SEDOTOR-399485 format. One line per 2 residues: for each residue x, y, z of N, C-alpha, C. Coordinates in steps of 0.1 Angstrom, whole numbers, padded with zeros to 4 digits, always signed. Example, Ala and Ser with C-alpha at 12.3 -4.5 7.8 and 13.67 -1.06 7.14 Angstrom:
<sites>
+0132 -0057 +0078 +0123 -0045 +0078 +0132 -0033 +0078 | +0128 -0022 +0071 +0137 -0011 +0071 +0129 +0000 +0079 $
</sites>
This chain:
<sites>
+0008 -0012 +0000 +0000 +0000 +0000 +0009 +0012 +0000 | +0005 +0022 -0008 +0012 +0035 -0009 +0002 +0046 -0007 $
+0005 +0056 +0001 -0003 +0068 +0003 +0005 +0080 +0000 | +0001 +0087 -0010 +0008 +0100 -0014 +0000 +0111 -0009 $
+0006 +0119 +0001 -0001 +0129 +0008 +0005 +0143 +0005 | -0003 +0153 +0003 +0001 +0167 +0002 -0005 +0175 +0013 $
+0003 +0181 +0021 -0002 +0189 +0032 +0001 +0204 +0028 | -0009 +0213 +0028 -0006 +0226 +0023 -0013 +0237 +0032 $
-0006 +0248 +0033 -0012 +0259 +0041 -0002 +0271 +0041 | -0004 +0280 +0051 +0005 +0291 +0053 +0016 +0287 +0061 $
+0028 +0294 +0060 +0039 +0292 +0069 +0034 +0296 +0083 | +0038 +0288 +0093 +0034 +0291 +0106 +0022 +0283 +0111 $
+0016 +0275 +0102 +0005 +0266 +0105 +0010 +0252 +0109 | +0022 +0250 +0109 +0028 +0237 +0112 +0027 +0226 +0102 $
+0026 +0231 +0089 +0024 +0221 +0078 +0037 +0212 +0077 | +0048 +0218 +0078 +0061 +0210 +0077 +0062 +0201 +0089 $
+0059 +0206 +0101 +0059 +0198 +0113 +0050 +0186 +0112 | +0038 +0188 +0107 +0028 +0177 +0106 +0033 +0167 +0096 $
+0039 +0171 +0085 +0045 +0162 +0076 +0056 +0154 +0081 | +0065 +0160 +0089 +0076 +0153 +0095 +0071 +0143 +0105 $
+0061 +0147 +0113 +0054 +0138 +0122 +0049 +0125 +0115 | +0042 +0128 +0104 +0036 +0117 +0096 +0047 +0108 +0091 $
+0058 +0114 +0086 +0069 +0106 +0081 +0076 +0097 +0092 | +0078 +0103 +0103 +0084 +0096 +0114 +0075 +0084 +0119 $
+0062 +0087 +0119 +0052 +0077 +0124 +0053 +0065 +0114 | +0054 +0068 +0101 +0055 +0057 +0091 +0068 +0050 +0092 $
+0079 +0057 +0095 +0092 +0051 +0096 +0092 +0041 +0108 | +0086 +0045 +0119 +0086 +0037 +0131 +0077 +0025 +0129 $
+0068 +0025 +0119 +0060 +0013 +0116 +0067 +0005 +0105 | +0079 +0008 +0101 +0086 +0000 +0092 +0083 +0003 +0077 $
+0076 +0014 +0075 +0073 +0018 +0061 +0084 +0025 +0054 | +0084 +0025 +0041 +0093 +0033 +0033 +0087 +0047 +0033 $
+0095 +0057 +0035 +0089 +0071 +0036 +0097 +0081 +0028 | +0090 +0091 +0025 +0096 +0103 +0018 +0089 +0115 +0024 $
+0097 +0125 +0028 +0092 +0138 +0033 +0099 +0149 +0025 | +0091 +0157 +0017 +0097 +0167 +0009 +0090 +0181 +0012 $
+0097 +0189 +0020 +0091 +0202 +0023 +0093 +0212 +0012 | +0084 +0222 +0012 +0085 +0233 +0002 +0078 +0245 +0009 $
+0085 +0256 +0009 +0080 +0269 +0014 +0085 +0281 +0007 | +0077 +0291 +0008 +0081 +0304 +0001 +0091 +0311 +0010 $
+0097 +0321 +0004 +0108 +0328 +0011 +0103 +0336 +0023 | +0090 +0338 +0024 +0085 +0346 +0035 +0084 +0338 +0048 $
+0085 +0325 +0047 +0084 +0315 +0058 +0070 +0318 +0065 | +0070 +0324 +0077 +0058 +0326 +0084 +0049 +0335 +0077 $
+0037 +0330 +0073 +0028 +0338 +0065 +0028 +0335 +0050 | +0039 +0330 +0045 +0041 +0326 +0031 +0034 +0312 +0029 $
+0035 +0308 +0017 +0029 +0294 +0014 +0039 +0283 +0019 | +0033 +0273 +0023 +0041 +0261 +0027 +0034 +0248 +0024 $
+0041 +0239 +0019 +0035 +0225 +0017 +0045 +0215 +0018 | +0041 +0203 +0020 +0051 +0192 +0020 +0044 +0179 +0015 $
+0052 +0172 +0008 +0047 +0159 +0002 +0052 +0148 +0012 | +0044 +0139 +0015 +0047 +0128 +0023 +0042 +0115 +0016 $
+0052 +0106 +0014 +0048 +0093 +0008 +0051 +0082 +0019 | +0041 +0074 +0022 +0042 +0063 +0031 +0039 +0050 +0022 $
+0048 +0041 +0022 +0047 +0030 +0013 +0052 +0017 +0019 | +0047 +0006 +0015 +0052 -0007 +0018 +0063 -0011 +0009 $
+0064 -0004 -0002 +0074 -0007 -0012 +0084 +0005 -0014 | +0096 +0002 -0020 +0105 +0013 -0022 +0098 +0025 -0030 $
+0103 +0037 -0027 +0097 +0049 -0033 +0106 +0054 -0044 | +0101 +0055 -0056 +0109 +0059 -0068 +0112 +0074 -0068 $
+0102 +0083 -0064 +0104 +0097 -0065 +0097 +0104 -0053 | +0103 +0114 -0047 +0096 +0121 -0036 +0086 +0131 -0040 $
+0084 +0133 -0053 +0074 +0142 -0058 +0060 +0137 -0057 | +0051 +0144 -0052 +0037 +0140 -0052 +0029 +0150 -0060 $
+0027 +0146 -0073 +0020 +0155 -0082 +0005 +0151 -0083 | +0002 +0139 -0079 -0012 +0134 -0079 -0015 +0128 -0065 $
-0018 +0136 -0055 -0020 +0131 -0042 -0032 +0122 -0040 | -0030 +0111 -0032 -0042 +0103 -0028 -0049 +0111 -0017 $
-0042 +0119 -0010 -0047 +0127 +0002 -0042 +0141 +0001 | -0052 +0151 +0001 -0048 +0165 +0003 -0053 +0170 +0016 $
-0044 +0176 +0024 -0048 +0182 +0036 -0046 +0197 +0034 | -0058 +0204 +0033 -0058 +0219 +0030 -0061 +0227 +0042 $
-0051 +0234 +0047 -0052 +0242 +0059 -0057 +0256 +0056 | -0057 +0260 +0043 -0062 +0274 +0040 -0068 +0273 +0026 $
-0076 +0284 +0023 -0083 +0284 +0010 -0074 +0284 -0002 | -0063 +0292 -0002 -0054 +0292 -0014 -0049 +0278 -0017 $
-0046 +0270 -0007 -0042 +0256 -0009 -0052 +0247 -0015 | -0065 +0249 -0010 -0076 +0241 -0016 -0078 +0245 -0030 $
-0078 +0258 -0033 -0079 +0263 -0046 -0069 +0257 -0056 | -0056 +0257 -0051 -0045 +0253 -0059 -0044 +0238 -0062 $
-0047 +0230 -0052 -0045 +0215 -0053 -0057 +0206 -0054 | -0069 +0212 -0052 -0081 +0203 -0053 -0081 +0195 -0065 $
-0078 +0201 -0077 -0079 +0194 -0090 -0069 +0183 -0091 | -0058 +0183 -0083 -0047 +0173 -0085 -0050 +0160 -0078 $
-0059 +0160 -0068 -0062 +0147 -0061 -0067 +0137 -0070 | -0063 +0124 -0068 -0067 +0113 -0077 -0082 +0110 -0074 $
-0089 +0106 -0085 -0103 +0102 -0082 -0103 +0091 -0072 | -0113 +0092 -0062 -0113 +0082 -0052 -0105 +0086 -0040 $
-0097 +0097 -0041 -0088 +0102 -0030 -0096 +0109 -0019 | -0089 +0115 -0010 -0095 +0122 +0001 -0090 +0136 +0002 $
-0098 +0145 +0007 -0095 +0159 +0009 -0099 +0162 +0023 | -0090 +0167 +0031 -0092 +0171 +0045 -0092 +0186 +0045 $
-0102 +0193 +0050 -0103 +0207 +0049 -0105 +0213 +0063 | -0097 +0224 +0066 -0099 +0231 +0079 -0111 +0241 +0076 $
-0122 +0236 +0080 -0135 +0244 +0077 -0136 +0257 +0085 | -0127 +0259 +0095 -0127 +0272 +0102 -0122 +0283 +0093 $
-0112 +0279 +0085 -0105 +0289 +0076 -0110 +0289 +0062 | -0116 +0278 +0058 -0120 +0276 +0044 -0136 +0276 +0044 $
-0141 +0286 +0038 -0156 +0288 +0038 -0163 +0281 +0026 | -0156 +0276 +0016 -0163 +0270 +0005 -0162 +0255 +0006 $
-0171 +0248 -0001 -0171 +0234 -0002 -0162 +0229 -0013 | -0157 +0217 -0012 -0150 +0210 -0023 -0159 +0209 -0035 $
-0155 +0212 -0047 -0163 +0212 -0058 -0164 +0198 -0065 | -0154 +0189 -0062 -0154 +0176 -0068 -0163 +0167 -0061 $
-0168 +0157 -0069 -0177 +0147 -0063 -0171 +0133 -0063 | -0159 +0132 -0069 -0152 +0119 -0070 -0142 +0117 -0059 $
-0142 +0125 -0049 -0133 +0123 -0037 -0141 +0123 -0024 | -0135 +0117 -0014 -0141 +0118 -0001 -0136 +0130 +0007 $
-0145 +0138 +0012 -0141 +0150 +0018 -0145 +0150 +0033 | -0135 +0156 +0041 -0137 +0157 +0056 -0136 +0172 +0059 $
-0146 +0178 +0065 -0146 +0192 +0069 -0144 +0191 +0084 | -0132 +0196 +0089 -0129 +0196 +0103 -0125 +0210 +0107 $
-0132 +0216 +0117 -0129 +0230 +0121 -0117 +0230 +0130 | -0105 +0226 +0125 -0093 +0224 +0133 -0089 +0236 +0140 $
-0089 +0248 +0133 -0085 +0260 +0140 -0094 +0263 +0152 | -0107 +0262 +0150 -0116 +0264 +0161 -0114 +0254 +0173 $
-0112 +0241 +0169 -0110 +0231 +0179 -0097 +0233 +0187 | -0087 +0238 +0180 -0074 +0240 +0186 -0076 +0251 +0197 $
-0083 +0262 +0194 -0086 +0272 +0204 -0094 +0267 +0215 | -0103 +0258 +0213 -0112 +0253 +0223 -0104 +0244 +0233 $
-0094 +0237 +0228 -0086 +0229 +0237 -0074 +0236 +0244 | -0073 +0249 +0241 -0063 +0257 +0246 -0049 +0256 +0240 $
-0050 +0252 +0227 -0037 +0250 +0219 -0039 +0256 +0205 | -0040 +0269 +0205 -0043 +0276 +0192 -0033 +0273 +0180 $
-0021 +0268 +0184 -0011 +0266 +0173 -0012 +0251 +0168 | -0021 +0243 +0173 -0020 +0229 +0170 -0032 +0224 +0161 $
-0037 +0233 +0153 -0047 +0228 +0143 -0041 +0217 +0134 | -0028 +0219 +0132 -0022 +0209 +0123 -0022 +0195 +0129 $
-0021 +0194 +0142 -0021 +0181 +0149 -0035 +0175 +0151 | -0044 +0184 +0152 -0058 +0179 +0152 -0061 +0173 +0138 $
-0056 +0180 +0128 -0058 +0174 +0114 -0051 +0161 +0113 | -0039 +0159 +0119 -0032 +0146 +0118 -0041 +0135 +0125 $
-0047 +0138 +0136 -0056 +0129 +0142 -0067 +0124 +0133 | -0073 +0133 +0126 -0084 +0129 +0116 -0078 +0121 +0105 $
-0066 +0125 +0100 -0060 +0118 +0089 -0057 +0104 +0093 | -0051 +0102 +0105 -0048 +0089 +0110 -0060 +0080 +0111 $
-0071 +0085 +0115 -0084 +0077 +0116 -0089 +0074 +0102 | -0090 +0083 +0093 -0097 +0081 +0081 -0088 +0075 +0069 $
-0075 +0079 +0069 -0067 +0074 +0057 -0061 +0060 +0059 | -0059 +0056 +0072 -0054 +0043 +0074 -0040 +0041 +0070 $
-0033 +0051 +0068 -0019 +0050 +0063 -0009 +0047 +0074 | -0012 +0051 +0086 -0004 +0048 +0098 -0014 +0044 +0109 $
-0009 +0038 +0120 -0017 +0033 +0131 -0018 +0044 +0142 | -0029 +0043 +0149 -0031 +0052 +0161 -0021 +0049 +0172 $
-0018 +0037 +0174 -0009 +0033 +0184 +0005 +0038 +0182 | +0012 +0041 +0192 +0026 +0045 +0191 +0028 +0060 +0187 $
+0018 +0068 +0189 +0019 +0082 +0186 +0030 +0089 +0194 | +0031 +0086 +0206 +0041 +0093 +0215 +0056 +0091 +0210 $
+0059 +0079 +0205 +0072 +0076 +0200 +0075 +0085 +0188 | +0065 +0087 +0179 +0067 +0095 +0167 +0069 +0110 +0171 $
+0061 +0114 +0181 +0061 +0128 +0186 +0075 +0131 +0192 | +0080 +0121 +0199 +0094 +0123 +0205 +0104 +0126 +0195 $
+0102 +0121 +0183 +0112 +0124 +0172 +0111 +0138 +0166 | +0099 +0144 +0167 +0097 +0158 +0161 +0096 +0169 +0171 $
+0092 +0166 +0183 +0091 +0177 +0193 +0105 +0179 +0199 | +0110 +0191 +0198 +0124 +0193 +0203 +0124 +0192 +0218 $
+0136 +0190 +0223 +0138 +0189 +0238 +0134 +0201 +0245 | +0136 +0213 +0239 +0132 +0225 +0246 +0117 +0227 +0246 $
+0110 +0219 +0238 +0095 +0220 +0238 +0089 +0207 +0243 | +0097 +0199 +0251 +0092 +0186 +0256 +0079 +0188 +0264 $
+0077 +0199 +0270 +0064 +0202 +0277 +0052 +0202 +0268 | +0054 +0202 +0255 +0043 +0202 +0245 +0038 +0188 +0242 $
+0044 +0178 +0247 +0041 +0164 +0243 +0026 +0161 +0246 | +0021 +0164 +0258 +0008 +0161 +0262 -0003 +0168 +0254 $
+0000 +0181 +0252 -0010 +0189 +0244 -0010 +0184 +0229 | +0001 +0180 +0224 +0001 +0175 +0211 -0007 +0162 +0210 $
-0005 +0153 +0220 -0013 +0141 +0220 -0028 +0144 +0222 | -0031 +0154 +0230 -0045 +0158 +0231 -0051 +0163 +0218 $
-0043 +0170 +0211 -0047 +0176 +0198 -0050 +0164 +0188 | -0041 +0155 +0187 -0042 +0143 +0178 -0055 +0136 +0182 $
-0057 +0134 +0195 -0069 +0126 +0200 -0082 +0134 +0196 | -0081 +0147 +0198 -0093 +0155 +0194 -0097 +0153 +0180 $
-0087 +0154 +0171 -0090 +0151 +0157 -0094 +0137 +0154 | -0088 +0128 +0160 -0092 +0114 +0158 -0106 +0111 +0162 $
-0110 +0117 +0172 -0124 +0115 +0177 -0134 +0125 +0172 | -0131 +0134 +0163 -0140 +0143 +0158 -0150 +0137 +0148 $
</sites>
């Protein structure tokens, strides 16, 4: 099984962090992985996206031009990448920031108010991890078990105090 995922949003939304988390989670499960970040020169506030491939087989190219899964954290990302998702794929939408519906009818769509939920749990910067929780539940690319091991790989030592709130955010998305 191979899952080609594109996570896209503004710099500062944790798009690259979410992709790195997903890649480490796959690696810890013994999958072949590729994580390819891309961001504009503005960094915070500019565009950011990353391609993550999780596969049982060797990966030939890190480029995801036809994603199985699109995670759109803002409207410009949905506008830009919606058409690229393969028929039968999935689109995850932060419905707090994206007011329109997905126009395609040949994909499965999940509208999750991740930004609003992040504020409600007292973690306004963790909409990305709430989205990861929903991705884990619906896409089936990685398992729910072992989240803490993957988080330990991406949460820096100076932010070790953020482990529990990251787990809470993932759980919030998983159970939404």
